[in-house]
C-alpha positions, 0 to 999 in steps of 0.5 A: 500500500503506497502513500498517496503521490502527486503524479507530474501529469496531474499536478495537484491530485494525489493518487494511490495505486492499488498495485494488485490485479485479479490477473495475479491474485484471486478476486477475494484477495483483491477485494480485501486488499482494496478495502485495506487501502481505502480504510488507510487513506480515508482521511486523505481521500486521494484518487485510487487506481485499480487495474482489473482484467475483464476475466469472466471464466467463473474461476477464482479471478473472475471479475464478477466477484470484484465489480459488486464490491466496487459498486457498493464502495461509495466511491465515484467510479470510472472504468477505463476500458483499454479494449486493444491488446499490446501483444496481439490484435485481440479486442475485448469481446462485445459479450464481455463489454456488454456484461461490464455495462450491465454490471456497472450501476454507479460507475461510468465506462470510458472505452478506448478502442484504438488498436495499439498492437506493438505500435509505440506511436499508437500506444502513446496516442492512447496514453494521451487519451487516457490521461485526458479522461483522468484529468477531466475526472479529477477536475470534476468536469467528467461525472 
């Protein structure tokens, strides 16, 4: 659990990166970790970032166990969906994206569909687009 930091790109907003993902840890362990981080930083109220993999396989890392926890957390939620893979030309399936839309009651989904496969210029383009959305969320212009 890191202390809040001020990223250079978002000069006045404190961030905490919850450095676990359901790709490497079970969904239950991830929820426990998120809870610990949120409790630790309640008074400083920084923006928190959690990386999630859209795993829908009914297994231990299935996101269906994490989304209800996040939705009930009381936090203002923004899901930044990076649809294209860096390593190959795969995209998140329409079925999986539809599940996320259905499961998201309180949060807002921001969808980035630029194909970035092994292209540093395209990756940079997507990075810029993601940073713009994060800035808008942090300054309150993106509800």
